[in-house]
C-alpha positions in Angstrom: -21.3 -6.0 7.4 -18.6 -7.3 5.0 -17.5 -11.1 5.5 -15.5 -11.6 2.0 -13.0 -9.3 0.7 -10.7 -9.6 -2.2 -7.1 -8.3 -2.6 -5.9 -7.6 -6.4 -2.2 -7.6 -6.4 -0.4 -9.8 -4.0 3.2 -8.2 -4.1 4.5 -6.4 -0.5 1.3 -4.2 0.0 -1.1 -7.0 -1.5 0.0 -10.1 0.7 0.2 -7.8 3.8 -3.2 -6.7 3.6 -4.9 -10.1 2.9 -3.0 -11.1 5.9 -4.3 -8.3 7.8 -8.0 -9.3 7.0 -7.2 -13.0 7.0 -6.2 -12.6 10.9 -9.7 -10.7 12.0 -12.0 -13.2 10.5 -12.5 -11.8 6.7 -12.0 -14.5 4.0 -9.7 -13.4 1.7 -9.4 -13.6 -1.9 -5.9 -12.8 -2.9 -5.2 -12.6 -6.9 -2.3 -11.7 -9.1 -2.0 -12.7 -12.4 1.9 -13.6 -11.5 1.8 -17.3 -10.3 5.8 -16.4 -9.2 4.5 -13.6 -7.3 1.5 -15.5 -5.8 3.5 -18.4 -4.8 6.1 -16.0 -3.1 3.0 -14.1 -1.2 1.4 -17.4 0.3 5.3 -18.1 1.5 5.6 -14.8 3.2 2.4 -15.3 4.6 3.0 -18.5 5.8 6.6 -17.2 6.9 5.0 -14.4 8.8 2.3 -16.8 11.2 5.2 -18.8 12.0 6.5 -15.8 13.0 3.4 -14.9 15.4 3.2 -18.8 16.2 7.2 -18.6 17.3 6.4 -16.0 19.4 2.9 -17.0 20.9 1.6 -14.4 19.4 -1.1 -16.8 17.7 -1.7 -20.7 18.2 -0.9 -23.3 15.7 -4.6 -23.7 15.7 -5.0 -19.9 14.9 -2.6 -20.3 12.4 -4.2 -22.8 10.3 -7.6 -21.0 10.6 -6.2 -17.9 8.9 -4.4 -20.3 6.5 -7.7 -21.6 5.4 -9.3 -18.1 5.1 -6.8 -17.2 2.1 -7.7 -18.1 -1.3 -4.6 -17.9 -4.0 -5.9 -17.2 -7.4 -4.5 -16.5 -10.8 -7.8 -16.5 -12.2 -9.6 -12.7 -12.0 -13.2 -13.9 -12.7 -12.8 -15.5 -8.9 -12.3 -11.8 -8.3 -15.9 -11.8 -6.7 -16.2 -10.3 -3.1 -18.4 -7.6 -1.1 -14.9 -5.5 -0.9 -12.2 -5.5 -3.5 -8.9 -4.0 -2.2 -6.4 -2.9 -5.6 -2.8 -3.2 -4.1 -1.5 -3.1 -8.0 1.3 -0.5 -9.7 0.9 3.2 -9.4 0.1 3.5 -12.6 -3.2 5.8 -12.5 -4.4 3.5 -16.3 -3.6 0.1 -15.0 -5.7 1.2 -11.7 -8.0 2.3 -14.2 -8.3 -1.0 -16.3 -8.4 -3.5 -13.3 -11.0 -1.4 -11.3 -13.0 -1.7 -15.2 -12.5 -5.1 -15.4 -13.2 -5.8 -12.2 -16.5 -3.9 -11.7 -17.7 -6.2 -14.7 -17.5 -8.9 -12.3 -19.4 -7.6 -9.5 -22.4 -6.1 -8.4 -23.0 -2.2 -8.3 -22.7 -2.9 -4.4 -19.3 -4.1 -4.5 -16.9 -1.8 -2.9 -13.8 -0.9 -5.1 -11.0 0.4 -2.9 -7.5 1.5 -3.9 -4.5 1.5 -2.1 -2.8 3.8 -3.7 -0.3 6.5 -2.3 -0.8 9.3 -4.3 -2.8 9.0 -7.0 -6.3 10.9 -7.7 -9.1 8.8 -6.3 -11.6 11.4 -7.9 -9.7 10.6 -11.4 -9.8 6.8 -11.0 -13.8 7.0 -10.6 -14.0 8.9 -13.8 -14.5 5.6 -15.6 -15.9 3.0 -13.1 -19.8 2.4 -13.1 -21.3 3.4 -10.2 -18.6 5.8 -8.8 -19.6 6.0 -5.4 -18.4 2.8 -4.5 -14.6 4.1 -5.3 -12.8 5.0 -2.2 -9.1 5.2 -1.6 -7.8 2.6 1.6 -4.5 3.5 2.0 -2.8 1.1 3.9 0.7 1.6 5.1 3.7 -1.0 4.8 4.2 -3.8 6.5 0.4 -3.6 6.1 -0.2 -6.5 8.8 1.6 -4.6 11.5 0.9 -0.7 10.9 -2.3 0.5 12.4 -2.4 3.5 10.2 -5.2 3.5 7.4 -6.2 6.7 4.9 -9.7 6.0 3.8 -9.8 8.4 1.1 -13.2 10.3 -0.4 -13.2 10.8 -4.1 -15.5 13.6 -5.4 -18.3 11.1 -6.0 -17.6 9.0 -2.8 -20.8 8.4 -1.0 -20.7 8.5 2.7 -22.3 5.0 2.9 -18.5 3.9 1.3 -16.5 5.9 3.3 -18.4 4.8 6.5 -18.3 1.0 5.4 -14.5 1.0 5.0 -14.2 2.7 8.1 -15.9 0.0 9.7 -13.8 -2.7 7.9 -10.6 -1.0 9.0 -11.5 -1.0 13.1 -12.7 -4.7 12.1 -9.0 -5.0 11.1 -7.8 -3.9 14.2 -6.4 -0.8 12.0 -7.0 3.1 12.5 -9.0 4.7 9.7 -8.5 8.4 9.4 -10.5 10.1 6.7 -9.3 12.2 4.3 -10.8 14.2 1.4 -8.8 13.8 -2.5 -5.8 15.3 -2.5 -2.3 15.0 -3.9 -0.3 12.8 -1.1 -3.3 12.7 0.8 -2.3 13.8 4.4 1.3 11.4 5.1 2.5 11.1 2.3 2.0 15.4 1.7 3.5 15.7 5.5 6.6 13.4 5.3 7.5 14.4 1.8 10.4 16.9 3.5 11.5 13.5 5.7 12.6 12.3 2.4 13.5 14.9 -0.2 15.7 17.1 2.4 17.6 14.5 3.7 18.3 13.3 -0.1 19.3 16.9 -0.5 21.6 16.9 2.1 23.7 14.1 0.8 23.2 16.1 -3.1 25.2 18.6 -1.1 27.5 16.4 0.0 26.3 18.1 3.7 26.4 14.9 5.5 26.3 11.2 4.7 23.2 8.6 4.7 24.2 6.8 7.2 24.8 9.4 9.7 21.2 11.4 8.6 19.7 7.9 9.2 21.7 7.8 12.8 20.7 11.6 13.2 17.2 11.2 12.9 16.5 7.8 15.0 18.5 9.6 17.9 15.7 11.8 18.1 13.4 9.3 18.3 11.9 8.7 14.8 11.5 4.5 14.3 13.9 4.5 11.2 15.3 7.1 9.2 14.6 8.5 6.1 16.5 6.3 3.5 15.9 2.9 6.0 12.3 3.8 5.7 12.5 4.4 1.3 14.1 1.3 1.2 11.4 0.1 3.5 8.9 1.4 1.8 10.7 1.1 -2.2 12.2 3.5 -3.8 9.9 3.1 -6.8 6.7 3.7 -4.9 8.6 6.5 -2.9 9.7 8.2 -5.8 6.3 7.7 -7.7 5.0 10.0 -4.9 7.4 12.6 -5.1 6.9 12.7 -8.4 3.1 12.9 -8.3 3.3 15.7 -5.9 5.8 17.5 -7.9 3.3 16.9 -10.9 0.4 18.4 -9.1 1.5 21.6 -7.9 3.0 22.8 -10.9 7.0 21.5 -10.3 7.1 23.2 -7.1 10.6 22.9 -5.7 9.9 21.8 -2.4 8.3 18.4 -4.3 11.5 18.4 -6.9 12.3 14.4 -7.0 16.1 13.5 -6.0 18.4 12.9 -9.0 20.0 10.3 -6.6 16.7 7.9 -5.7 16.0 8.4 -9.8 19.1 7.0 -10.5 18.4 4.0 -8.0 15.0 3.4 -9.6 16.9 3.2 -13.3 19.2 0.9 -12.0 16.6 -1.5 -10.3 18.0 -0.8 -6.9 14.6 -0.7 -5.2 15.6 -1.2 -1.4 14.9 -4.3 0.4 12.5 -5.9 -2.0 15.6 -6.3 -4.7 18.4 -6.8 -2.2 19.8 -3.4 -1.9 18.7 0.4 -2.2 20.4 2.9 0.2 21.7 -0.1 1.8 22.9 -3.4 1.2 20.5 -6.4 2.2 22.4 -9.2 0.4 
């Protein structure tokens, strides 16, 4: 049974995953090479716990216990656990390199799970010793609140690894959905038209951002496409579109929007930078 989890990458997704695990009795190591990112992660986690106490979702004692289950480190040699969940930049080479290092630090039984939203698990596996213990574990933002987790089997992922990750998700009070490795997995494949068609409407001057969001929200969507892209991060959302566009031989339906490309190039990534399609300053 998995009891110890290491989360590699303390950004928005990483600190959310760490908090979700610690809330459900897992001992967590949260690693990031950047001390400032690590400090911000700790501040964010404490803020979220204070909010839960204020809302009487947890007690002050619960908060203390959850805090004590999380260890923060910028030393990669500390990243030893039964399960390691990677939540770093959405670049294949970076993920391959970090998993290669982590595999050398841990034993062959340690499960290596990537939180990638669109990159191929099979490609990540190819350079890792014992690839049968490598899989996808795709959380959704905010990871400490959203219930869904896509558990992704690469070509070499064993049934035992997939089943263990499903059990971990359930223990974290998440809803695991198993799928085989494919571009975009399930959610990002299905949701791509929601974002891209909205962007195309703006590009063609058919409707404005606020009106599109208002229309979709009035139909029952919790967030319009532009508000949702700002929450996810325009860079992450664009990377998924680009990944699908490349994977499907430049299929027009997955073509990234120049509006989004320009926003990302200008550093307007959404909520995390204070501006995206909307301003948060």
